[in-house]
N, C-alpha and C positions, 0 to 999 in steps of 0.2 A: 478551552480551559476545562480541566477535569475537576470534578467535585471530590475533594479529599476528606469529606466529613462522614461520620456515621449518621444513622437515622436520627439520633438525638442532637446532632450538631457538633459533637465533640470531634476534634481533630485526631486522627489516628496515625499520623506520621510520627516517626521517631523524633524526639526533641531532647536536646541536652543543653544545659546552660550553667555557667559558673555563677553561683549566687554570691559567694564571699570567699576571700582567702585571708589567712591570718597566721601569725606566729602562735603556736600552741605551747611551745617550750623552747627556751634558749638558755644555754649554759656556756660560760667561758671560764676556763681555769688557767692561771699563770702561776703554777706552783713554785717555780724557782726564781721568781723575780726578787730583787733586781739583778741577781747574778747572771741570769740568762742573757742579759743584754751585752755581756762581756764575752760570751762564748764565740769561738772562731769557727767551729765546724758547722756545716749545713746539716740540719736535722733531717731525718727520714720521716716523711709524712705518710700516714696511713689513713685512708678514707674508706668509710663503709656507709652503705645506705640501705634502707628498708622501706617498703611500701606496704601500707595497710589501708583497709577501708572498713567503714561501719555504716550501716543503714540507720539514719537518725530520725527519719520520718517517711511517710509514704512518698515515694519518688524522690527522696533526698538522701544523698550519700556523702559522707565525709571521707575524703582521701587524704591520708597523712604521709608525707615524705619525711623520713627521719634520716638525717645526715650527721655523721660524727667523724671528726678528724682529730688525729693526734700527731704532734710533731715531737720527735724524741731523738736523742743522740746519746753518745757515750756518757755525757755529763748528766743526763736525765731528761725529763719531759720539759720541753719548751712551752707548749700550750696544748690544751685539749678543749675542743669546742663541740657542742652538740646542739642541733636544731631539729625541732619537729615543726614543719610548715604544712599547714593543712588548707584544704579548700572544700567548700560545700558545692556539690553539683546536683542540679535538678535533672532528673531523667524520666521521661515519659515515653511509653510505647517503644522501648528499646528491647529487641528480642534478647532472650537469655544468653544465646551464643555470642552476642556482641557486648554484653554487659561486662564480663570479666576482662576482655581485651581493653575496653575503655578504662576501667578502674585501675588496671595495672600497667598500662602502657601510655595511653593518650593523656589521662588526667595528670600523672606525674610529669609528663613532658610539658604540660601547661604550667605546672607549679615550679618546675626546676629553675628557670631563670630568676625568679624572685628569691628562692631559697639560696641560690648561688650568690646573689648580691648581699643578702643579709649575712651570710657566712663571711664573705670577703670583708665587709664592714666590721664585723665583730672581731675578726683577727687583727685587722688594722687598728681598731680602737684599743686592742690589747698591747699595742706597741710593736707589732710585727708587720712585715710586708703583707699586703692583702693576699688571701688564699684564693686564687682564681681557678676554680674547678673546670676541667674540660667538659664540653657538652656530653651528655649521656644519651645513648640510643636506647630508650626504654622499650621501644617496639622490638628491637633485636633481642634484648635481654628477656622479654616476655616470651618470644618465640623459642629461644634457647631453653628456657625453663619448661615450656610446654613439651618440647622434644625430649627433654630428660625424663619428664613424668610419663610420656607415652612409651619410652623405652624401658620403663619399669625402674628407673633410677630413683634414688632418694631425692625428694624435692629440696633442692638447695635454696637457701635464702637468696633473694635477688640482691646483688650488689656488693661486691668487694672490689674496690679500685686500688 
């Protein structure tokens, strides 16, 4: 067994842990009720998402996944929902070159299933069928954004679905 500690006994292996996850903001609008429930056409659903992070303490980062969805048709907006779902992640001894991929790819991947359920429930509670978002490959989106930045392209915001 190898000794993975420094001279003072502190572990120097990279460590990441989810401390907490929570709804930071949730908004649901049903601007055309009750008439919307009589509409016959299927609305067009537009979904956007954004990922941000913030260092809140030594070795603690907040990662926020913002998801907004709007359902609209010729008659108007059926509903608009916006969720900011966040998680606190403790990170120790993580090399700088691995920090950004974790914060923009892996952390959102861990948060997304919970955000997906909250959105589905909010839309269903608004009187509509639940909005079931397809899984998102945050790793591929991160790699795509990095390739665009390396090619000198404008840094596009992550996430238009």
